[in-house]
N, CA, C and O atoms as CSV, one atom per row, in Angstrom:
chain,resi,resn,atom,element,x,y,z
A,1,LEU,N,N,4.180,-8.205,-19.318
A,1,LEU,CA,C,4.038,-9.558,-18.497
A,1,LEU,C,C,3.533,-9.066,-17.102
A,1,LEU,O,O,4.137,-8.230,-16.431
A,2,SER,N,N,2.454,-9.623,-16.763
A,2,SER,CA,C,1.555,-9.404,-15.475
A,2,SER,C,C,1.899,-10.472,-14.440
A,2,SER,O,O,1.545,-10.245,-13.283
A,3,PHE,N,N,2.507,-11.545,-14.693
A,3,PHE,CA,C,2.599,-12.624,-13.545
A,3,PHE,C,C,3.955,-12.546,-13.124
A,3,PHE,O,O,4.837,-12.586,-13.982
A,4,PRO,N,N,4.261,-12.432,-11.832
A,4,PRO,CA,C,3.498,-12.164,-10.840
A,4,PRO,C,C,3.278,-10.713,-10.783
A,4,PRO,O,O,3.827,-9.974,-11.600
A,5,SER,N,N,2.436,-10.226,-9.782
A,5,SER,CA,C,2.212,-8.825,-9.620
A,5,SER,C,C,3.444,-8.226,-8.908
A,5,SER,O,O,3.802,-8.672,-7.818
A,6,GLY,N,N,4.078,-7.241,-9.509
A,6,GLY,CA,C,5.232,-6.504,-9.077
A,6,GLY,C,C,4.860,-5.768,-7.761
A,6,GLY,O,O,5.579,-5.841,-6.764
A,7,HIS,N,N,3.681,-5.041,-7.803
A,7,HIS,CA,C,3.208,-4.088,-6.882
A,7,HIS,C,C,2.975,-4.989,-5.604
A,7,HIS,O,O,3.391,-4.610,-4.509
A,8,SER,N,N,2.281,-6.230,-5.764
A,8,SER,CA,C,1.945,-6.912,-4.621
A,8,SER,C,C,3.230,-7.542,-3.977
A,8,SER,O,O,3.371,-7.569,-2.754
A,9,ALA,N,N,4.107,-8.018,-4.796
A,9,ALA,CA,C,5.503,-8.458,-4.304
A,9,ALA,C,C,6.307,-7.436,-3.568
A,9,ALA,O,O,7.010,-7.685,-2.589
A,10,GLY,N,N,6.146,-6.291,-4.111
A,10,GLY,CA,C,6.874,-5.105,-3.394
A,10,GLY,C,C,6.237,-4.689,-1.949
A,10,GLY,O,O,6.922,-4.497,-0.945
A,11,VAL,N,N,5.094,-4.602,-1.995
A,11,VAL,CA,C,4.458,-4.227,-0.772
A,11,VAL,C,C,4.417,-5.215,0.299
A,11,VAL,O,O,4.630,-4.931,1.477
A,12,PHE,N,N,4.127,-6.438,-0.153
A,12,PHE,CA,C,4.359,-7.532,0.867
A,12,PHE,C,C,5.720,-7.827,1.406
A,12,PHE,O,O,5.872,-8.321,2.523
A,13,SER,N,N,6.760,-7.508,0.570
A,13,SER,CA,C,8.063,-7.768,1.097
A,13,SER,C,C,8.397,-6.707,2.103
A,13,SER,O,O,9.039,-6.980,3.116
A,14,ILE,N,N,7.950,-5.449,1.820
A,14,ILE,CA,C,8.210,-4.307,2.839
A,14,ILE,C,C,7.375,-4.643,4.057
A,14,ILE,O,O,7.894,-4.608,5.172
A,15,ALA,N,N,6.135,-4.958,3.893
A,15,ALA,CA,C,5.327,-5.413,5.133
A,15,ALA,C,C,5.811,-6.494,5.974
A,15,ALA,O,O,5.659,-6.524,7.195
A,16,SER,N,N,6.442,-7.443,5.231
A,16,SER,CA,C,6.964,-8.582,6.143
A,16,SER,C,C,8.188,-8.311,6.829
A,16,SER,O,O,8.484,-8.911,7.863
A,17,VAL,N,N,8.994,-7.346,6.254
A,17,VAL,CA,C,10.080,-6.836,6.899
A,17,VAL,C,C,9.807,-5.959,8.149
A,17,VAL,O,O,10.417,-6.106,9.208
A,18,LEU,N,N,8.833,-5.028,7.934
A,18,LEU,CA,C,8.426,-4.078,8.954
A,18,LEU,C,C,7.653,-4.802,10.044
A,18,LEU,O,O,7.785,-4.417,11.206
A,19,ALA,N,N,6.836,-5.851,9.743
A,19,ALA,CA,C,6.145,-6.633,10.674
A,19,ALA,C,C,7.160,-7.460,11.679
A,19,ALA,O,O,6.957,-7.653,12.878
A,20,THR,N,N,8.116,-7.832,11.035
A,20,THR,CA,C,9.227,-8.655,11.819
A,20,THR,C,C,9.941,-7.667,12.765
A,20,THR,O,O,10.131,-7.865,13.965
A,21,ILE,N,N,10.313,-6.564,12.054
A,21,ILE,CA,C,11.098,-5.543,13.020
A,21,ILE,C,C,10.254,-5.131,14.142
A,21,ILE,O,O,10.760,-5.116,15.264
A,22,TYR,N,N,9.017,-4.790,13.978
A,22,TYR,CA,C,8.076,-4.247,14.970
A,22,TYR,C,C,7.111,-5.268,15.485
A,22,TYR,O,O,5.982,-4.909,15.820
A,23,GLN,N,N,7.512,-6.605,15.573
A,23,GLN,CA,C,6.611,-7.591,15.955
A,23,GLN,C,C,6.195,-7.546,17.404
A,23,GLN,O,O,5.243,-8.235,17.769
A,24,GLU,N,N,6.814,-6.818,18.209
A,24,GLU,CA,C,6.416,-6.546,19.650
A,24,GLU,C,C,5.332,-5.584,19.754
A,24,GLU,O,O,4.709,-5.532,20.814
A,25,ASN,N,N,5.019,-4.795,18.763
A,25,ASN,CA,C,3.917,-3.879,18.664
A,25,ASN,C,C,2.812,-4.584,17.965
A,25,ASN,O,O,2.991,-5.109,16.867
A,26,LYS,N,N,1.580,-4.603,18.638
A,26,LYS,CA,C,0.510,-5.570,18.128
A,26,LYS,C,C,-0.165,-4.761,16.998
A,26,LYS,O,O,-0.903,-5.401,16.248
A,27,TYR,N,N,-0.022,-3.540,16.795
A,27,TYR,CA,C,-0.618,-2.560,15.721
A,27,TYR,C,C,0.112,-2.528,14.413
A,27,TYR,O,O,-0.470,-2.380,13.339
A,28,ILE,N,N,1.393,-2.670,14.538
A,28,ILE,CA,C,2.194,-2.217,13.240
A,28,ILE,C,C,2.043,-3.443,12.236
A,28,ILE,O,O,1.732,-3.239,11.063
A,29,PRO,N,N,2.283,-4.770,12.750
A,29,PRO,CA,C,1.948,-5.887,11.702
A,29,PRO,C,C,0.630,-5.740,11.063
A,29,PRO,O,O,0.530,-5.870,9.843
A,30,VAL,N,N,-0.446,-5.464,11.846
A,30,VAL,CA,C,-1.818,-5.325,11.291
A,30,VAL,C,C,-1.831,-4.360,10.313
A,30,VAL,O,O,-2.321,-4.559,9.201
A,31,LEU,N,N,-1.258,-3.195,10.700
A,31,LEU,CA,C,-1.445,-1.999,9.852
A,31,LEU,C,C,-0.679,-2.332,8.429
A,31,LEU,O,O,-1.245,-2.202,7.344
A,32,VAL,N,N,0.587,-2.749,8.567
A,32,VAL,CA,C,1.365,-2.932,7.345
A,32,VAL,C,C,0.789,-4.032,6.521
A,32,VAL,O,O,0.719,-3.859,5.304
A,33,TYR,N,N,0.342,-5.224,7.089
A,33,TYR,CA,C,-0.217,-6.138,6.220
A,33,TYR,C,C,-1.670,-5.738,5.603
A,33,TYR,O,O,-2.045,-6.148,4.505
A,34,GLY,N,N,-2.369,-4.965,6.365
A,34,GLY,CA,C,-3.528,-4.464,5.865
A,34,GLY,C,C,-3.448,-3.621,4.694
A,34,GLY,O,O,-4.171,-3.732,3.703
A,35,LEU,N,N,-2.391,-2.647,4.888
A,35,LEU,CA,C,-2.096,-1.726,3.630
A,35,LEU,C,C,-1.543,-2.498,2.371
A,35,LEU,O,O,-1.796,-2.141,1.221
A,36,ALA,N,N,-0.809,-3.526,2.676
A,36,ALA,CA,C,-0.289,-4.404,1.643
A,36,ALA,C,C,-1.529,-5.047,0.922
A,36,ALA,O,O,-1.698,-4.937,-0.293
A,37,GLY,N,N,-2.407,-5.744,1.777
A,37,GLY,CA,C,-3.619,-6.331,1.348
A,37,GLY,C,C,-4.401,-5.557,0.474
A,37,GLY,O,O,-4.848,-6.064,-0.555
A,38,ALA,N,N,-4.668,-4.096,0.844
A,38,ALA,CA,C,-5.431,-3.351,0.229
A,38,ALA,C,C,-4.703,-2.894,-1.148
A,38,ALA,O,O,-5.377,-2.661,-2.152
A,39,THR,N,N,-3.407,-2.787,-1.140
A,39,THR,CA,C,-2.754,-2.602,-2.483
A,39,THR,C,C,-2.873,-3.683,-3.305
A,39,THR,O,O,-3.030,-3.450,-4.503
A,40,ALA,N,N,-2.827,-4.977,-2.875
A,40,ALA,CA,C,-2.948,-6.089,-3.680
A,40,ALA,C,C,-4.338,-6.166,-4.292
A,40,ALA,O,O,-4.476,-6.482,-5.473
A,41,LEU,N,N,-5.363,-5.883,-3.510
A,41,LEU,CA,C,-6.705,-5.972,-3.878
A,41,LEU,C,C,-7.171,-4.693,-4.933
A,41,LEU,O,O,-8.096,-4.693,-5.745
A,42,SER,N,N,-6.423,-3.867,-4.692
A,42,SER,CA,C,-6.654,-2.725,-5.794
A,42,SER,C,C,-6.071,-2.947,-7.144
A,42,SER,O,O,-6.418,-2.261,-8.105
A,43,ARG,N,N,-5.143,-3.946,-7.231
A,43,ARG,CA,C,-4.658,-4.414,-8.403
A,43,ARG,C,C,-5.697,-5.163,-9.254
A,43,ARG,O,O,-5.864,-5.033,-10.467
A,44,VAL,N,N,-6.363,-5.964,-8.419
A,44,VAL,CA,C,-7.399,-6.806,-9.075
A,44,VAL,C,C,-8.569,-5.807,-9.359
A,44,VAL,O,O,-9.083,-5.786,-10.477
A,45,TYR,N,N,-8.935,-5.095,-8.498
A,45,TYR,CA,C,-10.152,-4.093,-8.628
A,45,TYR,C,C,-10.008,-3.144,-9.801
A,45,TYR,O,O,-11.018,-2.756,-10.388
A,46,ASP,N,N,-8.776,-2.746,-10.173
A,46,ASP,CA,C,-8.414,-1.935,-11.185
A,46,ASP,C,C,-8.242,-2.692,-12.590
A,46,ASP,O,O,-7.985,-2.090,-13.632
A,47,GLN,N,N,-8.410,-4.048,-12.501
A,47,GLN,CA,C,-8.174,-4.887,-13.529
A,47,GLN,C,C,-6.766,-4.946,-14.140
A,47,GLN,O,O,-6.541,-5.326,-15.289
A,48,ALA,N,N,-5.902,-4.561,-13.322
A,48,ALA,CA,C,-4.394,-4.541,-13.833
A,48,ALA,C,C,-3.869,-6.059,-13.659
A,48,ALA,O,O,-2.939,-6.389,-14.395
A,49,HIS,N,N,-4.325,-6.907,-12.850
A,49,HIS,CA,C,-3.935,-8.163,-12.640
A,49,HIS,C,C,-5.170,-9.151,-12.400
A,49,HIS,O,O,-6.256,-8.718,-12.012
A,50,TRP,N,N,-4.951,-10.422,-12.639
A,50,TRP,CA,C,-5.767,-11.516,-12.287
A,50,TRP,C,C,-5.557,-11.864,-10.829
A,50,TRP,O,O,-4.445,-11.624,-10.358
A,51,PRO,N,N,-6.452,-12.378,-10.085
A,51,PRO,CA,C,-6.247,-12.804,-8.742
A,51,PRO,C,C,-5.079,-13.639,-8.540
A,51,PRO,O,O,-4.303,-13.382,-7.620
A,52,SER,N,N,-4.883,-14.647,-9.346
A,52,SER,CA,C,-3.576,-15.475,-9.342
A,52,SER,C,C,-2.317,-14.597,-9.330
A,52,SER,O,O,-1.469,-14.726,-8.446
A,53,ASP,N,N,-2.208,-13.712,-10.316
A,53,ASP,CA,C,-1.053,-12.818,-10.364
A,53,ASP,C,C,-0.754,-12.183,-8.948
A,53,ASP,O,O,0.351,-12.287,-8.415
A,54,VAL,N,N,-1.776,-11.545,-8.403
A,54,VAL,CA,C,-1.693,-10.938,-7.088
A,54,VAL,C,C,-1.320,-11.934,-5.912
A,54,VAL,O,O,-0.477,-11.678,-5.053
A,55,PHE,N,N,-2.051,-13.089,-5.987
A,55,PHE,CA,C,-1.673,-14.040,-4.884
A,55,PHE,C,C,-0.311,-14.380,-4.923
A,55,PHE,O,O,0.357,-14.250,-3.897
A,56,PHE,N,N,0.300,-14.886,-6.178
A,56,PHE,CA,C,1.674,-15.288,-6.150
A,56,PHE,C,C,2.626,-14.235,-6.015
A,56,PHE,O,O,3.704,-14.427,-5.453
A,57,GLY,N,N,2.284,-13.100,-6.509
A,57,GLY,CA,C,3.256,-11.854,-6.289
A,57,GLY,C,C,3.243,-11.578,-4.718
A,57,GLY,O,O,4.301,-11.287,-4.161
A,58,SER,N,N,2.080,-11.667,-4.021
A,58,SER,CA,C,2.088,-11.401,-2.535
A,58,SER,C,C,2.839,-12.473,-1.841
A,58,SER,O,O,3.615,-12.162,-0.937
A,59,MET,N,N,2.668,-13.762,-2.203
A,59,MET,CA,C,3.501,-14.882,-1.554
A,59,MET,C,C,4.905,-14.644,-1.851
A,59,MET,O,O,5.748,-14.776,-0.963
A,60,LEU,N,N,5.216,-14.304,-3.028
A,60,LEU,CA,C,6.805,-14.047,-3.344
A,60,LEU,C,C,7.387,-12.916,-2.488
A,60,LEU,O,O,8.491,-13.088,-1.972
A,61,GLY,N,N,6.756,-11.840,-2.316
A,61,GLY,CA,C,7.099,-10.711,-1.609
A,61,GLY,C,C,7.262,-11.080,-0.102
A,61,GLY,O,O,8.233,-10.753,0.581
A,62,TYR,N,N,6.250,-11.761,0.305
A,62,TYR,CA,C,6.116,-12.105,1.637
A,62,TYR,C,C,7.253,-12.975,2.023
A,62,TYR,O,O,7.910,-12.673,3.019
A,63,LEU,N,N,7.551,-14.043,1.317
A,63,LEU,CA,C,8.690,-14.974,1.578
A,63,LEU,C,C,9.996,-14.427,1.249
A,63,LEU,O,O,10.994,-14.937,1.759
A,64,THR,N,N,10.097,-13.432,0.441
A,64,THR,CA,C,11.401,-12.683,0.176
A,64,THR,C,C,11.651,-11.802,1.407
A,64,THR,O,O,12.779,-11.733,1.894
A,65,GLY,N,N,10.673,-11.171,1.880
A,65,GLY,CA,C,11.004,-10.255,3.151
A,65,GLY,C,C,11.398,-11.008,4.403
A,65,GLY,O,O,12.244,-10.557,5.176
A,66,LYS,N,N,10.681,-12.335,4.623
A,66,LYS,CA,C,11.086,-13.148,5.569
A,66,LYS,C,C,12.510,-13.725,5.328
A,66,LYS,O,O,13.269,-13.818,6.293
A,67,ALA,N,N,12.840,-14.049,4.305
A,67,ALA,CA,C,14.092,-14.684,4.011
A,67,ALA,C,C,15.276,-13.631,4.379
A,67,ALA,O,O,16.243,-13.921,5.084
A,68,VAL,N,N,15.050,-12.417,3.814
A,68,VAL,CA,C,15.862,-11.238,4.119
A,68,VAL,C,C,16.140,-11.108,5.715
A,68,VAL,O,O,17.258,-11.021,6.223
A,69,MET,N,N,14.963,-11.114,6.365
A,69,MET,CA,C,15.157,-10.923,7.792
A,69,MET,C,C,15.722,-12.164,8.434
A,69,MET,O,O,16.408,-12.006,9.444
A,70,ALA,N,N,15.523,-13.348,7.982
A,70,ALA,CA,C,16.195,-14.559,8.653
A,70,ALA,C,C,17.693,-14.594,8.330
A,70,ALA,O,O,18.474,-15.071,9.153
A,71,LEU,N,N,18.128,-14.092,7.128
A,71,LEU,CA,C,19.414,-14.006,6.719
A,71,LEU,C,C,20.319,-12.947,7.397
A,71,LEU,O,O,21.526,-13.109,7.579
A,72,HIS,N,N,19.653,-11.909,7.733
A,72,HIS,CA,C,20.280,-10.821,8.333
A,72,HIS,C,C,19.622,-10.359,9.660
A,72,HIS,O,O,19.359,-9.176,9.878
A,73,GLU,N,N,19.372,-11.366,10.533
A,73,GLU,CA,C,18.618,-11.044,11.786
A,73,GLU,C,C,19.463,-10.214,12.583
A,73,GLU,O,O,18.878,-9.321,13.197
A,74,GLU,N,N,20.702,-10.295,12.718
A,74,GLU,CA,C,21.503,-9.751,13.587
A,74,GLU,C,C,21.728,-8.088,13.276
A,74,GLU,O,O,22.099,-7.274,14.122
A,75,LYS,N,N,21.479,-7.851,12.151
A,75,LYS,CA,C,21.772,-6.416,11.536
A,75,LYS,C,C,20.202,-5.970,11.366
A,75,LYS,O,O,19.461,-6.535,10.561
A,76,LYS,N,N,19.791,-4.926,12.188
A,76,LYS,CA,C,18.497,-4.469,11.858
A,76,LYS,C,C,18.527,-2.810,11.798
A,76,LYS,O,O,17.814,-2.091,12.498
A,77,GLU,N,N,19.358,-2.412,10.959
A,77,GLU,CA,C,19.485,-0.935,10.764
A,77,GLU,C,C,18.769,-0.589,9.426
A,77,GLU,O,O,19.293,-0.753,8.324
A,78,PHE,N,N,17.484,-0.080,9.637
A,78,PHE,CA,C,16.638,0.208,8.554
A,78,PHE,C,C,16.381,1.721,8.437
A,78,PHE,O,O,16.300,2.396,9.463
A,79,ILE,N,N,16.254,2.260,7.249
A,79,ILE,CA,C,15.660,3.717,7.065
A,79,ILE,C,C,14.671,3.602,6.180
A,79,ILE,O,O,14.861,3.094,5.075
A,80,VAL,N,N,13.429,4.097,6.602
A,80,VAL,CA,C,12.316,4.225,5.798
A,80,VAL,C,C,11.916,5.717,5.524
A,80,VAL,O,O,11.641,6.478,6.452
A,81,ALA,N,N,11.895,6.101,4.203
A,81,ALA,CA,C,11.717,7.570,3.936
A,81,ALA,C,C,10.839,7.688,2.788
A,81,ALA,O,O,11.017,6.874,1.882
A,82,PRO,N,N,9.840,8.634,2.652
A,82,PRO,CA,C,9.037,8.933,1.575
A,82,PRO,C,C,9.987,9.400,0.340
A,82,PRO,O,O,10.963,10.136,0.492
A,83,THR,N,N,9.619,8.939,-0.734
A,83,THR,CA,C,10.426,9.153,-1.898
A,83,THR,C,C,9.598,9.760,-3.175
A,83,THR,O,O,8.465,9.327,-3.384
A,84,LEU,N,N,10.096,10.645,-3.931
A,84,LEU,CA,C,9.417,11.149,-5.068
A,84,LEU,C,C,9.905,10.441,-6.213
A,84,LEU,O,O,11.081,10.600,-6.541
A,85,LEU,N,N,9.013,9.535,-6.985
A,85,LEU,CA,C,9.270,8.876,-7.921
A,85,LEU,C,C,9.373,9.647,-9.296
A,85,LEU,O,O,10.372,9.616,-10.015
A,86,THR,N,N,8.228,10.333,-9.566
A,86,THR,CA,C,7.966,11.209,-10.740
A,86,THR,C,C,7.315,12.447,-10.203
A,86,THR,O,O,6.951,12.442,-9.027
A,87,PRO,N,N,7.142,13.455,-10.912
A,87,PRO,CA,C,6.474,14.659,-10.379
A,87,PRO,C,C,4.973,14.364,-9.864
A,87,PRO,O,O,4.445,15.136,-9.064
A,88,ASN,N,N,4.351,13.299,-10.317
A,88,ASN,CA,C,3.002,12.968,-9.871
A,88,ASN,C,C,2.853,11.663,-9.081
A,88,ASN,O,O,1.737,11.214,-8.820
A,89,GLN,N,N,3.976,11.064,-8.705
A,89,GLN,CA,C,3.838,9.701,-7.986
A,89,GLN,C,C,4.893,9.824,-6.655
A,89,GLN,O,O,5.949,10.457,-6.650
A,90,TYR,N,N,4.456,9.235,-5.802
A,90,TYR,CA,C,5.253,9.206,-4.517
A,90,TYR,C,C,5.317,7.715,-4.076
A,90,TYR,O,O,4.434,6.927,-4.416
A,91,GLY,N,N,6.396,7.337,-3.300
A,91,GLY,CA,C,6.507,5.989,-2.866
A,91,GLY,C,C,7.359,5.937,-1.533
A,91,GLY,O,O,7.584,6.959,-0.884
A,92,ILE,N,N,7.747,4.883,-1.222
A,92,ILE,CA,C,8.505,4.724,0.065
A,92,ILE,C,C,9.828,3.999,-0.288
A,92,ILE,O,O,9.835,2.978,-0.975
A,93,LEU,N,N,10.937,4.568,0.207
A,93,LEU,CA,C,12.234,4.003,0.123
A,93,LEU,C,C,12.634,3.225,1.405
A,93,LEU,O,O,12.554,3.766,2.508
A,94,LEU,N,N,13.046,2.004,1.253
A,94,LEU,CA,C,13.492,1.101,2.360
A,94,LEU,C,C,14.797,0.813,2.140
A,94,LEU,O,O,15.151,0.103,1.198
A,95,LEU,N,N,15.693,1.391,3.074
A,95,LEU,CA,C,17.126,1.188,2.910
A,95,LEU,C,C,17.629,0.388,3.983
A,95,LEU,O,O,17.449,0.781,5.136
A,96,CYS,N,N,18.304,-0.801,3.736
A,96,CYS,CA,C,18.761,-1.637,4.570
A,96,CYS,C,C,20.158,-1.831,4.504
A,96,CYS,O,O,20.643,-2.284,3.467
A,97,CYS,N,N,20.980,-1.505,5.622
A,97,CYS,CA,C,22.406,-1.686,5.812
A,97,CYS,C,C,22.820,-2.868,6.201
A,97,CYS,O,O,22.522,-3.191,7.351
A,98,PHE,N,N,23.626,-3.846,5.349
A,98,PHE,CA,C,24.057,-4.866,5.665
A,98,PHE,C,C,25.439,-4.962,6.219
A,98,PHE,O,O,25.895,-6.055,6.556
């Protein structure tokens, strides 16, 4: 099942959380949304998803991240750490303490 794009949803949820946390810094939101957009475009470029899959996945992730931040606005303790997924893959772990 390719709808919606899970990669796009994941990166945009992380991007919207980080952009909200660091909204006073003018570079961080541009950087994280730029990286999320590049990830989403790569899914279409690699023919892993249709543009509609990526669009709806991106919107789902963005809205999820914004909802999490709105519901837990008073508690902003996050840990972001590089993570080894498999021997040949790396990722980012975002841990939020509620």
